[in-house]
N, C-alpha and C positions, 0 to 999 in steps of 0.2 A: 462672560466665560464661555469658551467654545465647548460644544457638546461632544461627549465621548460615547454617546449611546443613542440609538434611534430605534423606537419601537417598530417603525415600518421595516427597517432593515432586519430587526430581530424576527419579525414574522416571515420575511423572505428566507432567513436562515432556517427557520423551522420547516417551511414548505420544501426547501431544497435539501436540507440536511437530514431530515428524518428518513427519507428513502435511502440516502447514502449509509446512514447508521444501520438500517435493517439489512442492506445489501452486504455490508462488511460483516455483520453478524452471521449471515448465511455462509460466508467463506470460512469463518471460524467454526461454524457448525459442521462443515464438511471435514475439516481437520479433526474435530472431536469424533465424528462418526468413523473416520478411518482408524483412529487410535483405539476406540472402544471396540469396534467390530473385529479388528485383527487380534485384539487382546482376548476376546472370547474364543477365537479360533485356536491361538497358540501364543504363549508368552514370547517365544523366540521370534515369531513373525511380527509381533507388536514391536519388539525391540529393533528389528530390522527396519520397520517403517520409521521409527523414531530416529535411528541413526542416519538413514537415507534422507529423512526430512531435514536434519541439521546440515546436510550438504546441499540439498535442493533449495532450502529457504534463502540463504544469503545470495546465491547465484541468480535464482529466479527473481528475487526482489531487485537485484541490480538491473536485470533486463527490463523489468516493468518500470523501474525508476527512470530509465532512459526515455520512456513515453510520457513522463509527467509534465513535459512541456506542452503536450497536446491540449489538455483542458483549458489552460489560460490563453493559449494562442487562438483556440476555437472561440472562446468567450470574447476575446478582443475583436475578432473578425465580425462576430454577430453583433456586438455592441456598436461597431462602426457601420453596421448595415450591409456588410459584405458576406451575404449568405453563401454565394458561390465560392468565395475563398475558403470558407469553412468546409464546404463539400470537397474542394480541391485538397485541403489539408487531410481530410479523411482518406482520400485516395492515395495521397503520398504516404500516409500512415500505414497503408497496406504493404507498400514496398519496405518501409522501415521495419515493421513488425516481422515481415518475412526474413529479412537479413539478420535481425537480432535473434530470431528463433533458430535459424540454421547454425549460427555461432554457438548458442547455448546448448543446442541439441548435440553438437559435436563434442562439446566439453563434457556434458553429462554422460554421453556414450563412452567416451574415452576413460573417464574416471570410474565408471561403473565396473570396469574389469580390473581395477587396481585398488580395491577397498581394503585389501589385506595390509596395504602399506600404512593404514591408519591404526593398525594394531587389532583389527577384527579377526576373530576365529574364521577359518575357511567356510564353514557352513553359514555363519552370520553374513560374511562377505558375499556369498552367493545369493542369499535371500535379498539383502539390501541392494545388490547390483541388479538383480532381476526386477525389483520394484522400480529402480531408477530408469531402467531401459524401457519399462512399460509406460511409466509416467511421462517421459520426455516427449512421446508422440502427441500428448495433449497440450504441450506448451504453445504451439502456433495457434491452436483454437482459443486458448485463454487470452493470448496477446491480441488476437483479432477482436475478441470481446472487449478488451480494455480500449483498443483504438476506437471502436464504435461508441463505447460508453463516453469517451472523451468528447466525441463529436456532439452527442446529445447534451453533455454537461455544458457545452458552449451555449446551448439554447436554454440552460437552466432546467433541463428535463432529466430528472434523476429517478423517476418512478419506474420506467421500463427496466433499467438495470436492477432495481430492487426486485421486481417481479420475476425476471429471468434468473436472478441469483437464487431466489427461493425455489424456483422450479428445478434449478440445478441441484440444490440440496435435496429436494424431494426425489430426484432421480438417483442421486448418489447412494442412498440407503438401500433400495432394492438391487441396484447393480452390485454393490458390495456384498449383499446377501447371496446373490447368485454366484458371483465369481470367487469370493473368498471361501465360502463353504461348499461350493459345488452343487447348486440347486438348479432346477429347471433344465436338466440335461447338460449343464456345463461342468467341467472338471473342477475339483477343489484346488485352487491355486494359492491360497493364503495371501502373503504379502504381495506377490506378483499380481494376483487378481484384484487387490486393492488399487494397485497402480493402473491397471487396465480400466477399472471402474472410474477412477478420477479422470483419466484421459478422455473417456467417452463423455463424461459430464462437461469437461472443458469445451469439447467440440460442440456439444449440444448448446451450450451457452453462446458460443460465437455464432453458430448458424441460426439460432433462434433470434438473436439480435439482428442479424442480417435480414431475416424474413420480416421482422417488425419494421425495419427502416424501408425496405422495398415496398411495403404495403401502406405505410403511413402517408395519408394525403398531404400532410403538412410539408413534406419534402418532395412533392411531385415535380416542382419546378427545378429541382436540383438533380434529377435523375439524368443519366445513370450514375448512381453513387459509387458503384464498386468496379467500374470498368474504365480506367483512365483513357484508353485508346478510343472508346466510344464517346467519352466526354469531349475529347479533342475533336473528333469528327463532328459532333453536335455544334461545337464552337465555330468550326469552319463554315458549317451550313448557315448558322445565324448571321455570321459576318460576311457572307458571300456577296450580297448586294453592294456593300460599302467597303469592301476590303477588310483590313484588320480593324475591328470596331471596339466598342467600349468593353465588351465581355472578354476580350482576349486575355487580359491579365488575370481576370477572375477565374477563368477555366484553367489557364496555365498549361505547361507542357506535360507530356505523359510522365517523364522523369524530371521532377523539379528538384534538382540537387541542391540549389541554394536554400530552398525551404526545408528540405530534409536535414541539411547541415545546421540550419538555424534551430530546428527542433532538437537535434542532438546536442548542439552547443548549450542550449538552455537546460535540457533534460539530464545530461551526463553528470553535472555536479549534484543534482538531486539523487541520481543513482548511487554516486559515491557516498553521499550522506546516509542513505538508507543502509548501504553495505556496512558502514562504520558502526551504525547503531545496532543492527541485527547481529553483527559479529561480536559486539561487546557482550550481549546477553548470551549468545551461544558459547563463547569462550568461558564466561563465568560459570556456566553450568558444567562445562568440561573440567574446569579447575576445582570445582567442588566435589567431583566424583570420588576422588581418593579419601574424602572425609567420612564416607560411610553412607549407608542406605537412608538413615533418618535425616541426615543433612540434605541429601539429594531430594528425598520425597517432600520434606517440608518446604524447601525452596521451590520445587516444582508446583506445589499447590499455590503458593503466593504468586509465582510467575503466571500461572494459568489464569487466576482471577484478575491479575493486573492486565493481561492481554484482553480479557473480556471488557473491562471498564475503559480500556484505552480506546475502544470504538467511539466513545463520546467525543473526546478532543480530536480524534482523527476526522470524524464527520464535520466538526466545526472548521478544522483547518482546510479540508477539501472544499467546503462551501465558501470559505473566504477566498480561495483561489478563483472560484467561478465568479463570485460577485465583484471582487476587485478587478479581475480581468475584464469583465463586461463593462464596468464603469469607465475604465481607462480606454477601452475601445470606443466608447461613446464620447470620449474626451471630457468626462465628468470627473475631474481630478478631486474636487472637494467631496463629491459623493463617494469616491473610492477611499478617501481618507476616513470618512465617517463609517463606512462599511468595515474597514480594517479595525478601527477602535471598537466598534460594536462586537466584532469577533472576539477580541481580547477580553472585553467585559463579560461576554457570555461564557468564555472559557473559565474565567475566575468563578463566576456564579455556580456553574455546573461542577467545577472542581470542589468547591466548598460543600456542596450537597453530597457528592460522592465520598468525600473525605469523612463527613459526619456519618454517613450510612455504613462505611467500612469499619470505622472505629466502634460504632454501637453494635454492629451485627457480625463482627469478625468471628466470634465463637460459633455461631450458627453456620456461617459461610464455610469454615474449615471442616466442620463435621459432615458437610455434604460430600467432601472428598475422602475423608479417612476417619476412623475411630481409634487409631493407634495413639495412645497417650503421648508418647515422645514426639511423634510426627506432628500431632495437632498442637502441642505446646509450642514447638518451634514455629509452625505456620502462623499461629495467632500473634506471636511477637513480630514476625516478618510483615504481617498485614498492617501493623502500625507504621512501618516504613513506607509501605505502598500507599497508605492514606496520606502520609506526610508529603509525598512528592507529587500529589495530584495537581496542586496549584502551579508549580513550576512546569510540570509536564503539559498541562493545559495551555499555559502561556507560550511554551516553546512550539507546540503544534500549531497554535493560532498564528504565531510569528512566521513559521515556515510557510503556512498557507498564504499569508499576505505577501511574503516575498516572492513566492511563485507567481502570484497574480501580477506583480510588478516585473516579472521576468528577471528578477535579481537573485539568481540561484548560485552563482559562484561562491558567494559568501557563506551559503548554507553548508557546502562541503568543507570549507575551511573551519567553520565553527564546530561542525560535527567531528572532524578529525581531532581537533584540540580537545573537545569536551570528552569524547569517548576513548580515544587511544592515548592521548597525552595525559589527561587528568584521570579519567574513569578507570581504565584497565590497570595501570600501575598502582593507583591508590587502592583499588579493590583487592589486588593480589597481596599487597603489603598488609592490609587490615585483616584479610581473611586467612592468609596462610603463613604469616610470619609474626614474630614478636618484636619487630623493629621499633614500632611506635607504641603499640599497646599489645597486651596478650592477644594471640590469634582469636578473631571473632567468628570465624567460619562464615556462614551465609550472611550473617548480619553485616560483615565487613563489606561485602559486595553491594548490599542495599544502601549502605552509607555512600559508597562510590556512585551509585545511581543518583542519589540526591545531589551530590556535588556536581556531577556531570550535567544533569538536567538543569540545575540552578544556574550554572555557568552559561549554558546554551540559551536559556530563557532570557537572561539579562542581555546577552549579546544580540539576540534577535530583536528585543525591545529597543535597544539602542540603534540598531540598523533601521528599523521601521521609523523611529523618530527622525533619523537623518533623512530618509526619503520624504517624510512629511514636511521637512523644513525646506525642501527644494522648491524653486518656482515651478508653476504648472508646466511651462514649456519645456523645462529640463526633464521633468518626470515623463512627459509624453515622448521626448526624444530618446530617453533610455528604453522605453517600452518598444519603440519602433525598431531598435537595433536588432 
């Protein structure tokens, strides 16, 4: 009987995945600090941050999703022993992140002046627009951070991103304090100050990561890491005695359009998949708004807790991308298969633990958020649904991570579109807001739709992974090299 689990791989998942988990928690912590601190300043400013965040989230996630090809590509280069190609990918990622940032910044700037079209009151539209215009200046810094993090993930080094993420969170709180409330000589800017603080923290994270990479002796042979034109000059100097030598392809041109297009071709379907998923949750929250404050508040508690525990399957999926990509780069197809199966096994084990903890502790969890009897009663019921979908959510995140490691991302966008927009959103609306199938269920109707959508996607990803594992090794490697 073939093994579906490896303790050695599981240890690698722990070493690589734990820093990813903590780094993602730090990002969630920044969002929590923004909401909580603007709420203490003014309820209207907090609402403006929430509304602007619902616009910022799907678009920014789409842009970052376009970069999700960088970790597996970097891991494949490192696994194949092509360190210079990984550094070349990092340099091409600078051009890629710059271009994506300009497009997204133009989008956010334009939409920030027309928020009244979404039905916002003029004052709320001004606050939310100001927050977006302040926050958009931090987008290039954060995407630059993601690009460098992807390079390090190719070497299975995830601790630097964790440390810098925690430092970013530590910086975010005092910056919010000074700029939201007007301390240390700064004017009180409310929601706009929150946007400025986040932008400063994003640039801090990007520049701190750059300083780390420039000083780390492990990458001394790959310098200059951040100047494509200097790297090209270095290549010419090394190859001068013998003309175009062995390093030419590894250094590559200043603008390597084929490599950038390859990264976009692999990353764009992942970006679409993220957009489909985030938009389902955002739209379900909007569709529940007319049902009253209790319904919205109870649903928000369950969603917030679900986002927190989602960091566990997310970390497993991201680690699966790194490990599978590295093994395939080293042409170890059997090891890549074992790593993929280990990821899926770990996802089920952790899902069962989270499920049990959520069911047993749901009363205590809800009372951390609210003491309102009606809100807590609804949230306690919804957490049962959150517990129920942990297994399928864990499997689908592990499946996505494995498929990214195989560079097999087109199928991800198709599955996400069907699961979230063809099955999830229509079913959720019918169950939550109409009496067509059953009496209107409110928030519970949407949580049933989440179960259906995630169950479909988990099954589809599992079947796709099984298909890839059935292919001969030479066909698998040929698919990865495309």
